[in-house]
C-alpha positions in Angstrom: 37.4 -43.1 -23.6 37.6 -42.1 -19.9 36.7 -38.9 -18.7 39.3 -36.7 -17.7 39.5 -35.9 -13.5 38.9 -32.4 -13.0 42.9 -32.0 -12.3 43.7 -33.2 -15.8 41.0 -30.4 -17.4 43.0 -27.3 -19.2 40.9 -23.9 -19.4 38.3 -22.6 -17.9 35.4 -24.8 -16.0 32.3 -24.6 -18.5 28.8 -24.0 -16.5 25.5 -24.3 -17.6 24.0 -20.8 -18.4 20.4 -20.8 -16.8 19.9 -17.4 -17.0 21.3 -16.6 -20.5 19.2 -14.3 -23.4 16.7 -15.5 -24.9 19.1 -15.4 -28.9 21.5 -17.8 -27.0 19.1 -19.9 -25.7 17.2 -20.1 -29.5 20.8 -21.1 -30.7 21.7 -23.5 -28.3 25.0 -21.3 -27.4 26.4 -20.2 -24.0 25.4 -16.9 -22.9 28.0 -14.9 -21.4 25.4 -12.8 -18.8 27.2 -9.5 -19.8 24.9 -6.7 -19.3 22.9 -4.9 -20.9 23.9 -6.7 -23.9 25.9 -10.0 -24.0 29.2 -10.4 -26.7 27.2 -12.5 -28.9 24.1 -10.1 -29.3 26.5 -7.3 -29.3 28.9 -8.5 -32.6 25.7 -9.9 -34.4 23.6 -6.7 -33.8 20.9 -8.7 -32.4 18.6 -7.5 -29.3 19.7 -8.8 -26.5 16.4 -9.7 -23.9 15.8 -12.3 -21.5 12.7 -13.8 -21.4 10.9 -15.1 -18.3 8.5 -17.8 -18.1 6.4 -18.2 -15.1 5.2 -22.0 -14.1 2.5 -22.5 -11.7 2.9 -25.8 -10.1 -1.2 -26.0 -10.2 -1.2 -26.2 -13.8 1.4 -29.1 -14.1 -0.3 -31.1 -10.9 -3.9 -30.7 -12.5 -2.4 -32.1 -16.0 -0.3 -34.7 -14.4 2.9 -33.8 -15.2 5.6 -33.2 -12.7 7.0 -30.0 -11.4 10.1 -28.5 -12.0 12.9 -31.0 -11.1 10.3 -33.0 -9.1 10.4 -36.5 -10.1 13.4 -36.7 -12.5 14.9 -39.2 -10.2 13.6 -41.6 -7.9 14.5 -45.1 -6.7 11.4 -46.6 -8.8 12.9 -45.4 -11.7 16.4 -46.4 -11.1 15.6 -49.8 -10.4 13.9 -49.7 -14.5 10.1 -49.1 -13.2 8.4 -46.4 -14.7 8.5 -43.0 -12.7 5.5 -41.9 -10.3 2.9 -39.5 -11.5 0.5 -37.9 -9.2 -3.1 -39.0 -9.5 -6.1 -36.7 -11.3 -7.7 -37.3 -7.7 -4.8 -35.9 -5.9 -4.2 -32.9 -8.3 -8.2 -31.9 -7.8 -7.7 -31.9 -4.1 -4.5 -29.9 -4.4 -6.4 -27.0 -6.1 -10.0 -27.4 -4.0 -8.1 -28.0 -1.0 -4.3 -25.6 -0.9 -4.7 -23.0 -3.5 -5.9 -19.5 -2.5 -6.9 -17.3 -5.0 -6.5 -13.3 -4.7 -9.0 -10.7 -5.9 -6.9 -8.5 -8.7 -8.0 -5.1 -9.0 -8.7 -3.2 -12.5 -5.4 -1.5 -13.3 -6.2 1.2 -15.8 -3.8 3.0 -17.5 -3.9 6.5 -15.6 -2.7 4.4 -12.2 0.7 4.0 -13.3 3.3 6.6 -11.5 6.5 5.9 -13.2 10.0 6.9 -12.6 12.7 7.7 -14.7 16.7 8.6 -14.3 15.4 13.0 -14.7 13.2 11.9 -11.7 16.4 12.1 -9.3 19.0 13.4 -11.7 16.1 16.8 -12.0 14.0 16.3 -8.8 12.9 20.4 -9.3 11.5 19.8 -12.8 8.5 18.9 -13.9 8.2 17.1 -17.2 4.7 17.6 -18.3 5.1 15.7 -21.5 6.2 12.2 -20.0 3.4 12.0 -17.9 0.5 13.7 -20.1 -0.2 10.5 -21.9 -1.5 8.6 -18.3 -3.2 11.7 -17.2 -5.5 11.8 -20.2 -8.2 8.8 -20.4 -7.9 6.9 -23.7 -11.3 6.3 -25.0 -12.7 3.4 -27.0 -12.2 4.1 -30.8 -15.7 3.6 -31.4 -16.4 6.4 -29.0 -14.2 8.5 -30.6 -15.7 8.7 -34.0 -18.4 11.1 -33.0 -16.7 14.3 -34.5 -16.0 12.5 -37.4 -19.9 12.0 -37.8 -20.3 15.6 -37.3 -18.0 16.3 -40.0 -19.9 14.4 -42.0 -23.2 15.4 -41.6 -21.9 19.3 -41.3 -19.9 19.1 -44.5 -21.0 23.0 -45.0 -19.4 23.7 -41.8 -23.2 25.3 -40.7 -24.0 25.5 -37.0 -24.8 22.1 -35.6 -25.2 20.4 -32.4 -22.2 18.1 -30.9 -23.0 15.2 -28.6 -20.5 14.3 -26.5 -22.5 11.8 -24.4 -20.1 9.0 -24.7 -16.8 11.0 -23.2 -18.1 14.1 -21.0 -20.3 13.8 -17.8 -21.8 16.6 -18.9 -25.2 16.4 -20.7 -25.3 17.7 -24.4 -27.2 20.4 -24.9 -31.0 20.2 -26.3 -31.4 20.7 -29.8 -33.5 23.4 -29.8 -30.8 25.3 -28.4 -28.7 25.6 -31.4 -28.0 29.4 -32.0 -29.0 30.9 -35.7 -26.6 31.8 -37.9 -28.0 35.3 -38.2 -26.6 36.1 -35.3 -23.2 35.8 -36.4 -22.8 36.5 -39.9 -19.3 36.7 -40.2 -19.0 33.0 -39.0 -20.7 32.1 -42.1 -19.0 34.0 -44.3 -15.5 32.3 -42.5 -16.6 29.1 -42.7 -15.6 28.7 -39.2 -18.7 28.1 -37.7 -18.1 24.6 -36.4 -15.6 25.8 -33.5 -17.3 28.6 -32.2 -20.3 25.9 -31.7 -18.0 23.7 -30.2 -17.1 26.6 -27.8 -20.8 26.8 -26.9 -21.8 23.3 -26.4 -18.7 21.6 -25.0 -16.4 24.3 -23.4 -18.9 26.4 -21.3 -20.4 24.0 -19.8 -16.8 22.6 -18.5 -16.3 25.8 -16.6 -19.3 25.8 -14.2 -19.7 23.1 -11.6 -24.0 24.1 -12.1 -25.9 21.8 -13.3 -28.8 24.3 -13.6 -27.6 27.2 -14.9 -25.3 28.6 -18.0 -21.7 29.5 -17.6 -20.7 33.0 -17.8 -18.6 32.1 -20.7 -21.9 31.7 -22.3 -24.3 33.6 -20.7 -22.0 36.9 -20.8 -19.7 36.4 -23.7 -22.4 35.0 -26.4 -24.6 38.5 -26.5 -21.6 40.5 -26.5 -20.2 38.5 -29.3 -23.3 40.4 -31.1 -21.2 43.7 -31.1 -18.0 42.3 -31.3 -15.2 42.4 -33.9 -13.7 39.6 -35.5 -10.4 39.4 -33.2 -12.7 38.1 -30.6 -14.2 35.4 -32.8 -11.1 34.3 -34.0 -9.7 33.8 -30.3 -13.1 32.4 -29.1 -12.3 29.8 -32.2 -8.6 29.3 -31.0 -9.9 28.3 -27.8 -12.5 25.4 -29.2 -10.1 24.3 -31.2 -7.2 23.9 -28.7 -9.7 22.1 -26.6 -10.6 19.7 -29.3 -7.0 18.9 -30.4 -7.4 16.8 -27.1 -9.4 14.5 -28.7 -8.6 15.4 -31.9 -4.2 16.3 -32.5 -5.7 17.7 -36.5 -7.0 20.7 -34.4 -3.9 21.5 -32.9 -2.6 23.2 -36.3 -6.0 24.9 -36.7 -6.0 26.6 -33.2 -2.7 27.5 -33.3 -3.1 29.8 -36.4 -6.1 31.1 -35.0 -4.3 32.2 -31.9 -1.9 34.1 -34.3 -4.3 35.8 -36.2 -5.9 36.9 -33.0 -2.6 37.8 -31.3 -1.7 39.9 -34.7 -5.4 41.9 -34.2 -4.9 42.7 -30.5 -1.1 43.8 -31.0 -2.2 46.1 -33.6 -5.0 47.9 -31.7 -2.6 48.1 -28.7 -0.2 49.6 -30.8 -2.5 51.8 -32.9 -5.4 53.0 -30.1 -2.7 52.7 -26.9 -3.1 51.1 -23.7 -5.2 54.0 -22.1 -7.7 53.8 -24.7 -8.0 49.7 -25.0 -8.0 49.5 -21.5 -11.8 51.6 -21.5 -13.0 48.5 -24.1 -14.4 45.5 -22.8 -13.0 43.7 -25.8 -10.0 43.8 -25.4 -9.8 42.3 -22.0 -12.3 39.4 -23.6 -9.7 38.8 -26.5 -7.1 38.1 -23.6 -9.0 36.3 -21.1 -9.8 34.0 -24.4 -6.1 33.6 -25.2 -4.8 33.0 -21.9 -7.5 30.2 -21.1 -6.2 29.2 -24.7 -2.4 29.0 -23.2 -4.0 27.1 -20.2 -5.1 24.5 -21.8 -2.5 23.8 -24.2 0.7 23.8 -22.3 -0.2 26.0 -18.8 3.2 27.2 -19.0 4.8 31.0 -18.4 3.1 32.1 -21.2 -0.4 32.3 -20.0 0.8 34.6 -17.3 1.7 37.2 -19.8 -2.0 37.4 -20.5 -2.4 37.7 -16.9 0.2 40.3 -16.1 -1.1 42.6 -19.4 -4.9 42.2 -18.1 -3.4 43.6 -14.7 -1.8 46.6 -16.4 -5.2 47.6 -18.3 -7.2 47.0 -15.5 -4.8 49.5 -13.5 -5.5 51.9 -15.9 -8.9 51.8 -16.4 -9.0 51.8 -12.4 -6.9 54.8 -12.5 -9.7 56.6 -15.1 -12.6 55.9 -12.7 -11.1 57.3 -10.3 -10.5 60.7 -11.8 -13.7 60.5 -12.8 -15.4 59.7 -9.9 -17.1 56.6 -11.0 -17.9 53.9 -8.9 -16.2 50.6 -9.4 -19.2 48.2 -9.7 -20.6 50.2 -12.6 -18.3 48.3 -14.8 -20.3 46.6 -17.7 -20.9 42.6 -17.6 -17.8 41.8 -19.6 -15.0 43.9 -18.0 -16.5 42.6 -14.3 -16.1 39.4 -15.5 -12.6 39.7 -17.2 -11.7 40.8 -14.4 -12.8 38.5 -12.2 -11.4 36.0 -14.5 -7.9 37.1 -13.9 -8.0 37.8 -10.3 -9.1 34.4 -9.7 -6.4 32.6 -11.8 -4.1 35.0 -10.1 -5.0 33.7 -6.4 -5.3 30.4 -7.0 -2.2 29.3 -9.0 -0.1 31.2 -6.3 -1.6 29.4 -3.7 0.6 26.5 -4.5 3.9 28.5 -5.3 3.7 30.9 -2.7 4.7 33.9 -4.7 3.4 38.0 -4.9 0.1 37.5 -5.6 -0.6 40.3 -8.5 -4.6 40.8 -7.8 -4.9 41.9 -4.3 -7.5 41.2 -1.2 -8.9 44.8 -2.6 -10.2 43.1 -5.6 -12.8 40.8 -3.2 -15.3 41.5 -1.4 -14.9 40.1 2.1 -18.3 39.7 2.7 -19.8 38.8 -0.5 -20.8 35.0 0.4 -22.9 34.0 -3.1 -21.1 31.5 -4.6 -20.1 32.5 -8.6 -20.6 30.1 -11.5 -17.8 30.0 -12.6 -15.7 30.2 -9.5 -17.6 27.8 -7.6 -17.0 29.4 -4.5 -18.0 33.0 -2.8 -15.4 36.0 -3.5 -14.9 36.3 0.8 -13.5 32.6 0.1 -11.2 33.7 -2.2 -10.0 36.8 -0.6 -9.7 34.2 2.7 -7.1 32.5 0.4 -5.4 35.7 -0.8 -4.6 36.4 2.7 -3.4 33.8 3.7 -0.7 33.4 0.5 0.5 36.8 1.6 0.6 35.9 5.3 2.7 32.9 4.0 4.9 34.8 2.2 6.1 36.8 5.2 6.1 34.1 7.6 10.2 34.1 8.2 10.3 37.9 8.1 8.5 38.3 11.4 10.8 41.1 13.4 10.0 40.6 16.6 7.9 38.9 19.1 5.0 41.7 18.4 4.8 41.0 15.0 5.0 37.1 15.6 1.8 37.7 18.1 -0.1 39.6 15.4 0.8 36.9 12.7 -0.7 34.3 15.6 -3.8 36.2 15.8 -4.5 37.0 11.9 -3.8 33.3 11.4 -6.6 32.2 13.7 -9.2 34.8 12.4 -8.9 33.6 9.1 -9.4 30.1 10.7 -12.4 30.9 12.0 -13.6 32.5 9.5 -13.3 29.9 7.2 -14.6 27.5 9.3 -17.9 29.4 10.3 -18.0 30.5 6.5 -21.7 29.9 5.1 -21.6 30.4 1.1 -25.4 30.7 -0.5 -26.5 29.9 -3.7 -29.6 31.0 -5.6 -31.0 27.6 -6.1 -30.9 24.9 -3.5 -31.5 22.4 -5.6 -28.3 22.6 -7.1 -26.2 20.0 -5.2 -23.5 20.0 -7.2 -22.5 23.7 -7.1 -22.6 23.5 -3.4 -20.5 20.6 -3.2 -17.7 22.3 -5.1 -18.0 25.5 -2.9 -17.9 23.4 0.5 -14.7 21.5 -1.4 -12.8 25.0 -2.2 -13.7 25.8 1.8 -12.1 22.7 3.2 -9.3 22.6 1.1 -8.5 26.4 2.2 -8.6 25.5 5.8 -6.0 22.4 4.8 -4.1 25.0 2.9 -4.2 27.5 5.9 -2.7 24.9 8.5 -0.3 24.0 6.3 0.8 27.6 4.7 1.0 29.3 8.2 1.3 26.8 11.0 3.7 24.2 9.3 1.3 21.4 9.5 2.7 18.2 7.1 0.8 14.6 5.6 1.5 13.4 9.1 -0.3 15.7 10.9 -3.7 14.5 12.6 -5.6 17.5 11.0 -4.1 17.3 7.6 -4.9 13.6 7.9 -8.7 14.2 8.9 -9.1 16.7 6.3 -7.2 15.0 3.3 -9.9 12.4 4.2 -12.9 14.5 4.2 -12.2 16.2 0.7 -11.1 12.8 -0.8 -14.7 11.1 0.2 -16.3 14.4 -1.1 -14.6 14.0 -4.4 -15.1 10.2 -4.5 -18.8 11.2 -3.8 -19.0 14.0 -6.8 -17.1 11.7 -9.2 -20.1 9.0 -8.8 -22.5 11.2 -9.2 -21.0 12.7 -12.7 -19.6 16.1 -11.5 -16.5 16.5 -12.3 -16.1 20.5 -12.7 -14.4 23.1 -10.4 -12.5 20.4 -8.5 -8.8 20.6 -9.7 -7.4 23.0 -6.5 -9.0 20.8 -4.0 -8.0 17.5 -5.5 -4.1 19.5 -5.2 -4.4 20.7 -2.0 -5.2 17.0 -1.0 -2.9 15.3 -3.1 -0.1 16.8 -2.3 -0.6 16.0 1.2 -1.2 12.7 1.4 0.6 10.6 4.3 2.7 8.1 1.9 2.9 5.9 5.3 -0.6 5.6 5.4 -2.3 5.9 2.0 -5.8 4.2 3.1 -8.0 6.6 3.6 -11.0 4.7 4.8 -13.3 1.6 4.5 -16.7 0.5 3.7 -18.9 -0.5 6.6 -18.5 -4.2 5.7 -14.2 -3.3 6.3 -13.7 -5.3 3.3 -13.2 -2.4 0.3 -10.2 -0.4 0.9 -10.0 3.0 -0.4 -6.4 4.4 -1.0 -5.3 8.0 -1.2 -3.3 8.0 -4.7 -5.5 5.5 -7.1 -8.6 8.0 -6.3 -6.8 10.8 -6.9 -5.5 9.4 -10.1 -8.8 8.2 -11.2 -10.5 11.7 -10.3 -7.6 13.8 -12.1 -8.2 11.1 -15.4 -11.9 12.0 -14.9 -11.5 15.8 -15.0 -8.8 15.4 -18.2 -12.2 15.4 -20.3 -14.5 17.2 -18.2 -13.3 20.1 -17.3 -11.1 22.9 -18.9 -8.2 23.0 -17.0 -4.7 21.5 -18.1 -5.0 18.2 -15.9 -1.6 17.1 -16.9 0.5 19.7 -15.6 -1.4 19.3 -12.9 -0.9 15.6 -12.4 2.6 16.1 -13.0 3.1 18.1 -10.0 1.4 15.9 -7.9 3.4 12.9 -8.8 6.6 15.0 -8.4 5.8 15.7 -4.8 5.3 11.7 -4.2 7.9 10.5 -5.8 9.9 13.5 -3.3 8.1 12.3 0.0 8.9 8.9 -0.8 12.6 9.3 -1.7 13.3 11.0 1.4 11.1 8.4 3.3 13.3 5.9 2.2 16.8 8.0 2.7 15.5 8.9 6.4 15.7 12.8 5.5 12.3 14.7 6.2 11.8 18.3 6.6 14.1 19.4 9.5 17.1 17.6 9.1 19.1 20.4 7.5 19.1 24.4 8.4 17.9 24.8 4.9 15.0 22.7 5.3 14.5 23.9 9.1 13.4 27.4 7.4 11.2 26.0 5.1 7.7 24.1 6.1 6.3 21.2 4.3 4.5 23.0 1.9 7.4 25.4 0.8 10.0 22.2 0.8 7.7 20.2 -1.4 5.3 22.1 -3.4 5.9 25.9 -4.2 9.6 24.9 -5.9 7.8 22.9 -8.3 4.4 24.9 -9.1 5.4 27.7 -10.5 2.9 29.4 -13.2 0.4 26.4 -12.6 -3.4 27.1 -13.0 -5.0 25.8 -10.2 -9.1 27.9 -11.5 
């Protein structure tokens, strides 16, 4: 039967579908290519998916096959001859001479930054839960059984050592340092000794950058526990269970129950004894400190600031009583002094990001004290300067006269000179990790000063220089295994990375290039297991800043494009709106 001419055909011309879905192609049925699901898959309830098959010409040539439509028609084949095939020698010559292999870097799970619909619809909301899985390192299952072996060996819930050498750069303590049960008879009665032991051996080492000395969470809190009430023990065990839940989710329920019991006991004491009496008891501040750290480790939302504000009220009442009785402030007991330092440092470091009013002002810090604190990882003088910078940044846009602006410029220059010449003292000169942590915070403080007070942006040469210096030191500390007390410096450097120039340095040969964003993500992934900071929240905010900068770069709307933007500097526009209630200590 002769083929119909095109003019005699009735109906639409049927063309071959080359990009049909996998289900239609498997059934040899023409796909109508409707998106997101074709008509046939919609009617039959199938999963409409398109299969992408990659074919490499080098592979076909090495097997002596034609690639794509090459060799389908040729004059020799039309004349009845056999189709021509490339010779093995030609294929080998193609592989050796014309193929160029590119090095493929190893991409870890934490190296992905994903953007979803919420990224564009809710630009000022940080979704920590969506990004939390990428922030944490997924450990090997064989290495995650260390606590299961411990459970088998400690079926009677006695105190035992936890070997965390496979998952933490913090070296495990010596077995000879196991605290005896006789020191804490309450633990043997309540069968909760394992959680207290986890706090001592796994949480406390993660709270100091020193490789030589014990953290104040152990050296100060442990002796005080000998005479403490069960409420403090429950708060400590709740913190240990909450941190352990990072690696074993079953401990989340245990930590929540212990936290509820500790909160109930704390509320009962405040209701029955009163705030004035409780302000003089160091145990109350210690309980609030443990509960505050629990909320930071758990979700790092507004709840940890509730404990911060409550502690501020108690400390204010205690200071009023001391002034009434004419007692010097330096005569505090070690627990009260450490708790006051804990809350004040959390407040100052967290509010550097959001720029809100500082609760614990400069009167809580000694301006000339340059001795590096074991827990803060820097000197009180540096924290005092940071507190002053945050306070000045809040008044920067409210200067009424030229004289006020001149005074502001003089104070800013004075703070800058103090930071540049600041030398922080250390007891042990061999404690290189603690010294590096203090220097890292000093460099980040200089960068923060220029961004908050001078309006510097990622493209400013000084910002580029300090970001590179900070990330270089971060890289060295990562290689040495010192990962504690790095949250705030990494955050400051990360949010000020230039999206147009992510290359931070090259090695001496010039072949290996180090990029800023992958280095930051690597540092955050390592810190997730080696610190008590909430790295998931920190990472989510950093990623949000990166996405905002990339979006503005593509749209061509940098800071200063509108009247509202012109009133803000770079830090106030990109960082402050999404950094409320962050813990960066």
